[in-house]
Each structure stands twice: as C-alpha cells, then as structure tokens.
DOTORDREN-671185 format. One record per residue (C-alpha): x, y, z; residue number from 1; residue in one letter. Coordinates in nm, 2 decimals. Each point is the difference from the previous one (the first is absolute). Layout:
N
<site px="X" py="Y" pz="Z" num="NUM" residuo="A"/>
...
//
This chain:
226
<site px="1.29" py="1.76" pz="-3.09" num="1" residuo="X"/>
<site px="0.27" py="-0.17" pz="0.20" num="2" residuo="X"/>
<site px="0.08" py="0.14" pz="0.34" num="3" residuo="X"/>
<site px="0.35" py="0.15" pz="-0.03" num="4" residuo="X"/>
<site px="0.24" py="-0.20" pz="0.22" num="5" residuo="X"/>
<site px="0.26" py="0.16" pz="0.26" num="6" residuo="X"/>
<site px="0.29" py="0.17" pz="-0.18" num="7" residuo="X"/>
<site px="0.35" py="-0.04" pz="0.11" num="8" residuo="X"/>
<site px="-0.02" py="0.35" pz="0.14" num="9" residuo="X"/>
<site px="-0.29" py="-0.09" pz="0.22" num="10" residuo="X"/>
<site px="0.20" py="-0.30" pz="0.14" num="11" residuo="X"/>
<site px="0.32" py="0.19" pz="0.04" num="12" residuo="X"/>
<site px="-0.18" py="0.26" pz="0.21" num="13" residuo="X"/>
<site px="-0.06" py="-0.26" pz="0.25" num="14" residuo="X"/>
<site px="-0.39" py="0.05" pz="-0.02" num="15" residuo="X"/>
<site px="-0.04" py="0.17" pz="0.34" num="16" residuo="X"/>
<site px="-0.37" py="0.02" pz="-0.08" num="17" residuo="X"/>
<site px="-0.25" py="0.21" pz="0.18" num="18" residuo="X"/>
<site px="-0.37" py="0.07" pz="-0.03" num="19" residuo="X"/>
<site px="-0.01" py="0.29" pz="-0.25" num="20" residuo="X"/>
<site px="0.36" py="0.09" pz="0.13" num="21" residuo="X"/>
<site px="0.34" py="0.07" pz="-0.14" num="22" residuo="X"/>
<site px="0.20" py="-0.31" pz="-0.09" num="23" residuo="X"/>
<site px="0.38" py="-0.05" pz="-0.01" num="24" residuo="X"/>
<site px="0.16" py="0.30" pz="-0.20" num="25" residuo="X"/>
<site px="-0.32" py="0.21" pz="0.02" num="26" residuo="X"/>
<site px="-0.15" py="-0.05" pz="-0.34" num="27" residuo="X"/>
<site px="-0.23" py="-0.29" pz="0.08" num="28" residuo="X"/>
<site px="-0.34" py="-0.01" pz="0.17" num="29" residuo="X"/>
<site px="-0.14" py="-0.32" pz="0.14" num="30" residuo="X"/>
<site px="-0.36" py="-0.10" pz="0.06" num="31" residuo="X"/>
<site px="0.03" py="-0.32" pz="0.22" num="32" residuo="X"/>
<site px="-0.16" py="-0.30" pz="0.16" num="33" residuo="X"/>
<site px="0.18" py="-0.15" pz="0.30" num="34" residuo="X"/>
<site px="0.09" py="-0.35" pz="0.10" num="35" residuo="X"/>
<site px="0.25" py="-0.17" pz="0.22" num="36" residuo="X"/>
<site px="0.15" py="-0.31" pz="-0.17" num="37" residuo="X"/>
<site px="0.09" py="-0.15" pz="0.32" num="38" residuo="X"/>
<site px="-0.12" py="0.04" pz="0.36" num="39" residuo="X"/>
<site px="0.21" py="0.28" pz="0.16" num="40" residuo="X"/>
<site px="0.17" py="0.07" pz="-0.34" num="41" residuo="X"/>
<site px="0.03" py="0.34" pz="-0.18" num="42" residuo="X"/>
<site px="-0.29" py="0.17" pz="-0.14" num="43" residuo="X"/>
<site px="-0.02" py="-0.04" pz="-0.38" num="44" residuo="X"/>
<site px="-0.20" py="0.17" pz="-0.26" num="45" residuo="X"/>
<site px="-0.17" py="-0.10" pz="-0.34" num="46" residuo="X"/>
<site px="0.00" py="0.33" pz="-0.13" num="47" residuo="X"/>
<site px="-0.11" py="0.20" pz="-0.31" num="48" residuo="X"/>
<site px="0.31" py="0.22" pz="-0.04" num="49" residuo="X"/>
<site px="0.00" py="0.32" pz="-0.21" num="50" residuo="X"/>
<site px="0.33" py="0.11" pz="-0.15" num="51" residuo="X"/>
<site px="-0.06" py="0.37" pz="-0.01" num="52" residuo="X"/>
<site px="0.28" py="0.06" pz="-0.27" num="53" residuo="X"/>
<site px="-0.24" py="-0.18" pz="-0.23" num="54" residuo="X"/>
<site px="-0.34" py="0.13" pz="0.14" num="55" residuo="X"/>
<site px="-0.16" py="0.28" pz="-0.20" num="56" residuo="X"/>
<site px="-0.28" py="0.07" pz="0.25" num="57" residuo="X"/>
<site px="-0.26" py="-0.11" pz="-0.28" num="58" residuo="X"/>
<site px="-0.23" py="-0.14" pz="0.28" num="59" residuo="X"/>
<site px="-0.05" py="-0.31" pz="-0.22" num="60" residuo="X"/>
<site px="0.01" py="-0.20" pz="0.33" num="61" residuo="X"/>
<site px="-0.29" py="0.18" pz="0.14" num="62" residuo="X"/>
<site px="-0.22" py="-0.06" pz="-0.33" num="63" residuo="X"/>
<site px="0.09" py="-0.36" pz="-0.03" num="64" residuo="X"/>
<site px="-0.06" py="-0.06" pz="0.38" num="65" residuo="X"/>
<site px="-0.34" py="0.17" pz="-0.02" num="66" residuo="X"/>
<site px="-0.10" py="-0.20" pz="-0.33" num="67" residuo="X"/>
<site px="0.10" py="-0.34" pz="0.15" num="68" residuo="X"/>
<site px="-0.15" py="0.05" pz="0.34" num="69" residuo="X"/>
<site px="-0.33" py="0.17" pz="-0.13" num="70" residuo="X"/>
<site px="-0.11" py="-0.22" pz="-0.30" num="71" residuo="X"/>
<site px="-0.32" py="0.03" pz="-0.19" num="72" residuo="X"/>
<site px="-0.24" py="-0.24" pz="-0.17" num="73" residuo="X"/>
<site px="-0.08" py="0.07" pz="-0.36" num="74" residuo="X"/>
<site px="-0.23" py="-0.25" pz="-0.19" num="75" residuo="X"/>
<site px="0.05" py="-0.26" pz="0.27" num="76" residuo="X"/>
<site px="0.39" py="0.03" pz="-0.02" num="77" residuo="X"/>
<site px="0.21" py="0.12" pz="0.29" num="78" residuo="X"/>
<site px="0.23" py="0.27" pz="-0.13" num="79" residuo="X"/>
<site px="0.26" py="0.25" pz="0.15" num="80" residuo="X"/>
<site px="-0.15" py="0.31" pz="0.13" num="81" residuo="X"/>
<site px="0.04" py="0.36" pz="-0.13" num="82" residuo="X"/>
<site px="0.33" py="0.05" pz="0.20" num="83" residuo="X"/>
<site px="-0.11" py="0.31" pz="0.20" num="84" residuo="X"/>
<site px="0.31" py="0.08" pz="0.20" num="85" residuo="X"/>
<site px="-0.22" py="0.12" pz="0.29" num="86" residuo="X"/>
<site px="-0.09" py="-0.37" pz="0.06" num="87" residuo="X"/>
<site px="0.35" py="-0.13" pz="0.01" num="88" residuo="X"/>
<site px="0.16" py="-0.16" pz="0.29" num="89" residuo="X"/>
<site px="0.33" py="0.15" pz="-0.08" num="90" residuo="X"/>
<site px="0.04" py="0.37" pz="0.00" num="91" residuo="X"/>
<site px="0.31" py="0.20" pz="-0.15" num="92" residuo="X"/>
<site px="0.06" py="0.30" pz="0.22" num="93" residuo="X"/>
<site px="0.19" py="0.29" pz="-0.18" num="94" residuo="X"/>
<site px="0.23" py="0.24" pz="0.19" num="95" residuo="X"/>
<site px="0.22" py="0.30" pz="-0.10" num="96" residuo="X"/>
<site px="0.29" py="-0.03" pz="-0.06" num="97" residuo="X"/>
<site px="-0.11" py="-0.26" pz="-0.23" num="98" residuo="X"/>
<site px="-0.06" py="-0.33" pz="0.19" num="99" residuo="X"/>
<site px="-0.26" py="-0.24" pz="-0.05" num="100" residuo="X"/>
<site px="-0.08" py="-0.25" pz="0.27" num="101" residuo="X"/>
<site px="-0.24" py="-0.30" pz="-0.08" num="102" residuo="X"/>
<site px="-0.18" py="-0.11" pz="0.32" num="103" residuo="X"/>
<site px="-0.23" py="-0.29" pz="0.07" num="104" residuo="X"/>
<site px="-0.08" py="-0.22" pz="0.30" num="105" residuo="X"/>
<site px="0.33" py="-0.13" pz="0.16" num="106" residuo="X"/>
<site px="-0.16" py="-0.31" pz="0.14" num="107" residuo="X"/>
<site px="0.19" py="0.09" pz="0.32" num="108" residuo="X"/>
<site px="0.14" py="-0.27" pz="0.20" num="109" residuo="X"/>
<site px="-0.21" py="0.09" pz="0.31" num="110" residuo="X"/>
<site px="-0.31" py="0.12" pz="-0.21" num="111" residuo="X"/>
<site px="-0.12" py="0.29" pz="0.24" num="112" residuo="X"/>
<site px="-0.31" py="0.02" pz="-0.23" num="113" residuo="X"/>
<site px="-0.10" py="-0.35" pz="0.08" num="114" residuo="X"/>
<site px="0.08" py="0.04" pz="0.37" num="115" residuo="X"/>
<site px="-0.22" py="0.29" pz="0.01" num="116" residuo="X"/>
<site px="-0.31" py="-0.17" pz="-0.15" num="117" residuo="X"/>
<site px="-0.27" py="-0.04" pz="0.28" num="118" residuo="X"/>
<site px="-0.19" py="-0.28" pz="-0.16" num="119" residuo="X"/>
<site px="0.03" py="-0.32" pz="0.21" num="120" residuo="X"/>
<site px="0.21" py="-0.28" pz="-0.15" num="121" residuo="X"/>
<site px="-0.19" py="-0.27" pz="-0.18" num="122" residuo="X"/>
<site px="0.07" py="-0.38" pz="0.04" num="123" residuo="X"/>
<site px="0.31" py="0.04" pz="-0.21" num="124" residuo="X"/>
<site px="0.12" py="0.28" pz="0.23" num="125" residuo="X"/>
<site px="-0.05" py="0.26" pz="-0.27" num="126" residuo="X"/>
<site px="-0.15" py="0.36" pz="0.06" num="127" residuo="X"/>
<site px="-0.19" py="0.17" pz="-0.27" num="128" residuo="X"/>
<site px="0.34" py="0.11" pz="-0.10" num="129" residuo="X"/>
<site px="0.26" py="-0.26" pz="-0.04" num="130" residuo="X"/>
<site px="0.31" py="-0.12" pz="-0.19" num="131" residuo="X"/>
<site px="-0.07" py="-0.23" pz="-0.29" num="132" residuo="X"/>
<site px="0.18" py="-0.33" pz="0.09" num="133" residuo="X"/>
<site px="0.15" py="-0.05" pz="-0.36" num="134" residuo="X"/>
<site px="0.07" py="0.34" pz="-0.15" num="135" residuo="X"/>
<site px="0.07" py="0.19" pz="0.34" num="136" residuo="X"/>
<site px="-0.23" py="0.28" pz="-0.12" num="137" residuo="X"/>
<site px="-0.22" py="0.17" pz="0.26" num="138" residuo="X"/>
<site px="-0.37" py="-0.09" pz="-0.08" num="139" residuo="X"/>
<site px="-0.32" py="0.15" pz="0.12" num="140" residuo="X"/>
<site px="-0.31" py="-0.23" pz="0.05" num="141" residuo="X"/>
<site px="-0.28" py="0.24" pz="-0.09" num="142" residuo="X"/>
<site px="-0.28" py="-0.23" pz="0.17" num="143" residuo="X"/>
<site px="0.19" py="0.05" pz="0.34" num="144" residuo="X"/>
<site px="0.14" py="0.34" pz="-0.05" num="145" residuo="X"/>
<site px="-0.16" py="0.27" pz="0.25" num="146" residuo="X"/>
<site px="0.10" py="0.29" pz="-0.23" num="147" residuo="X"/>
<site px="0.17" py="0.16" pz="0.31" num="148" residuo="X"/>
<site px="0.30" py="0.13" pz="-0.18" num="149" residuo="X"/>
<site px="0.23" py="-0.11" pz="0.29" num="150" residuo="X"/>
<site px="0.23" py="-0.18" pz="-0.26" num="151" residuo="X"/>
<site px="0.04" py="0.33" pz="-0.20" num="152" residuo="X"/>
<site px="0.08" py="0.19" pz="0.31" num="153" residuo="X"/>
<site px="0.26" py="-0.24" pz="0.12" num="154" residuo="X"/>
<site px="0.16" py="0.00" pz="-0.35" num="155" residuo="X"/>
<site px="0.00" py="0.39" pz="0.00" num="156" residuo="X"/>
<site px="0.14" py="0.01" pz="0.35" num="157" residuo="X"/>
<site px="0.26" py="-0.25" pz="-0.01" num="158" residuo="X"/>
<site px="0.09" py="-0.06" pz="-0.37" num="159" residuo="X"/>
<site px="-0.03" py="0.14" pz="-0.35" num="160" residuo="X"/>
<site px="-0.38" py="0.07" pz="0.02" num="161" residuo="X"/>
<site px="-0.10" py="-0.18" pz="-0.32" num="162" residuo="X"/>
<site px="-0.33" py="-0.14" pz="0.13" num="163" residuo="X"/>
<site px="-0.31" py="0.21" pz="-0.12" num="164" residuo="X"/>
<site px="-0.33" py="-0.07" pz="0.15" num="165" residuo="X"/>
<site px="-0.28" py="-0.02" pz="-0.25" num="166" residuo="X"/>
<site px="-0.22" py="0.34" pz="0.03" num="167" residuo="X"/>
<site px="-0.33" py="-0.20" pz="0.03" num="168" residuo="X"/>
<site px="0.10" py="-0.31" pz="0.21" num="169" residuo="X"/>
<site px="0.32" py="0.08" pz="0.19" num="170" residuo="X"/>
<site px="0.14" py="-0.32" pz="-0.13" num="171" residuo="X"/>
<site px="0.38" py="0.00" pz="-0.08" num="172" residuo="X"/>
<site px="0.11" py="0.06" pz="-0.36" num="173" residuo="X"/>
<site px="0.33" py="0.05" pz="-0.19" num="174" residuo="X"/>
<site px="0.16" py="-0.31" pz="0.16" num="175" residuo="X"/>
<site px="0.24" py="-0.18" pz="-0.25" num="176" residuo="X"/>
<site px="-0.13" py="-0.33" pz="-0.11" num="177" residuo="X"/>
<site px="0.35" py="-0.11" pz="-0.15" num="178" residuo="X"/>
<site px="-0.22" py="-0.11" pz="-0.29" num="179" residuo="X"/>
<site px="-0.01" py="-0.36" pz="0.13" num="180" residuo="X"/>
<site px="0.39" py="-0.01" pz="0.01" num="181" residuo="X"/>
<site px="0.04" py="0.16" pz="-0.35" num="182" residuo="X"/>
<site px="0.01" py="0.37" pz="0.04" num="183" residuo="X"/>
<site px="-0.12" py="0.16" pz="-0.31" num="184" residuo="X"/>
<site px="0.17" py="0.32" pz="0.05" num="185" residuo="X"/>
<site px="0.35" py="-0.18" pz="-0.03" num="186" residuo="X"/>
<site px="-0.13" py="-0.20" pz="-0.30" num="187" residuo="X"/>
<site px="-0.11" py="0.29" pz="-0.20" num="188" residuo="X"/>
<site px="0.25" py="0.28" pz="0.08" num="189" residuo="X"/>
<site px="0.08" py="0.12" pz="-0.34" num="190" residuo="X"/>
<site px="0.36" py="0.11" pz="0.07" num="191" residuo="X"/>
<site px="0.09" py="-0.31" pz="0.22" num="192" residuo="X"/>
<site px="0.04" py="0.21" pz="0.30" num="193" residuo="X"/>
<site px="-0.19" py="-0.24" pz="0.22" num="194" residuo="X"/>
<site px="0.13" py="-0.35" pz="0.09" num="195" residuo="X"/>
<site px="-0.08" py="-0.27" pz="0.24" num="196" residuo="X"/>
<site px="0.32" py="-0.05" pz="0.24" num="197" residuo="X"/>
<site px="0.03" py="-0.19" pz="0.31" num="198" residuo="X"/>
<site px="0.24" py="0.11" pz="0.27" num="199" residuo="X"/>
<site px="0.05" py="0.12" pz="0.35" num="200" residuo="X"/>
<site px="-0.20" py="0.29" pz="0.15" num="201" residuo="X"/>
<site px="0.11" py="0.31" pz="0.18" num="202" residuo="X"/>
<site px="-0.27" py="-0.02" pz="0.27" num="203" residuo="X"/>
<site px="0.08" py="0.34" pz="0.13" num="204" residuo="X"/>
<site px="-0.14" py="0.16" pz="-0.33" num="205" residuo="X"/>
<site px="-0.28" py="-0.23" pz="-0.07" num="206" residuo="X"/>
<site px="-0.35" py="0.16" pz="-0.03" num="207" residuo="X"/>
<site px="0.13" py="0.36" pz="0.03" num="208" residuo="X"/>
<site px="-0.22" py="0.28" pz="-0.14" num="209" residuo="X"/>
<site px="0.07" py="0.12" pz="-0.37" num="210" residuo="X"/>
<site px="0.09" py="0.34" pz="0.15" num="211" residuo="X"/>
<site px="0.27" py="-0.15" pz="0.21" num="212" residuo="X"/>
<site px="0.14" py="-0.21" pz="-0.28" num="213" residuo="X"/>
<site px="-0.02" py="0.29" pz="-0.25" num="214" residuo="X"/>
<site px="0.22" py="0.21" pz="0.24" num="215" residuo="X"/>
<site px="0.24" py="-0.27" pz="0.04" num="216" residuo="X"/>
<site px="0.04" py="-0.03" pz="-0.38" num="217" residuo="X"/>
<site px="0.01" py="0.38" pz="-0.05" num="218" residuo="X"/>
<site px="0.28" py="0.03" pz="0.25" num="219" residuo="X"/>
<site px="0.20" py="-0.29" pz="-0.16" num="220" residuo="X"/>
<site px="-0.05" py="0.11" pz="-0.36" num="221" residuo="X"/>
<site px="0.00" py="0.38" pz="0.02" num="222" residuo="X"/>
<site px="0.15" py="0.07" pz="0.33" num="223" residuo="X"/>
<site px="-0.30" py="0.21" pz="0.12" num="224" residuo="X"/>
<site px="-0.25" py="-0.03" pz="0.28" num="225" residuo="X"/>
<site px="-0.37" py="0.00" pz="-0.10" num="226" residuo="X"/>
//
C-alpha cells in the first residue's frame, strides 16, 4: 500500500505538530521525530499525523507495528509476526467522552531517557541508549544495557511514559523504531487517517502524557473537563 500523503487540510492547519498531541484545529494527533534544518533554526518534525475525523479507532496501527517489528521465521523465510497489539510500539489510548490518543516515542529533542542512561559512553560517544544517527530513533544496545530501568523512569517522570522495561531483563521496550524511515502504521492505515507530514513543532506540548492530551482534546471538542 502507498503511504497516504498530506492532505490540503493537514497543510492548512499549519502542522503545529506535537508528540501524541493536538495539532492545529484539534482534530489531528502527531507522533514525531525532531530535527533542526539549520543551526539555531526552529525545531521541525517529520511526523506521522492522524486525522481524527477519519480515524475509527480500529487499532490497525498497533497490529501492523507489532507484526513489522516482531517478525517470525517460517521455513527459512522471514515473515511478519502475528500482530499482537500488546507488543506494539504505538498505543491508542481511549478516553470518554470519546477521544482516541495514539502515543509513541516522541524522539524528544533533549532525550531525557538517553541522558538518564548510566552506561559509560563508548568510543563513538554512545551510551547503551542512544539516538540512531540516520532515523533519529532512540535505540538500545542490549549488549551494554544494564537493565537499570533509569530510561523508563525518566520518560515516565518527564514525558509521555512510553518506555516499558522488559519484566525479565529490565531492558527498555516499546520505543518506536520509525520502521527504518517508512512507518508502517501510516502505510497501512485502512482509512487514510495517518500521513507523513513535515512541519514546525509546538515544543511546549511535545512528549505530553496521553491523559494530558486527552484532556486538551475533550475540552476543545466537548467543552468538558476530564
């Protein structure tokens, strides 16, 4: 399937994209990776943006994320996994009044999870948790990871709390891989609700917990406080 491109509505709303946050007129949710095109310039995002007027809450994004990132080998062939939503790096949080908030790793500009990693930097200056130089995703090196859970604690304390330590090893899980630059959640959304968009970021909302973002949307859409 072809990744749906940005619609005219996406562009007209100005793409004030946040990590799992409300965008523009309040019907869009963005999952972002950050970059500065020029030194000292504004922060921009390459984002998977969800148009909630199209989103049905089907959780296909969770299933395809899990299937892509947890493949299986059958008869010597590498195939997509079963798509267990529990293993997905994106999670759709549902609130009442009806609001669905997709949340994944925000690839925060200051990366508090990386800063919290106590593993000493290697020759390349990388801790056990580091930012991938090409995709911008936060990556864990299992050979150097101490299983201390410091990254998860930092994410829960300062950001959306998306990192989940593995029960047996304590190593971080549920960190978005960005599918090597081709996010499968956007590619396979059956309603075209997800699209790749580049635009400026509202840094004040980036990485907010889903409860905060759901509250913002409920107040905007329904005029009620959660």
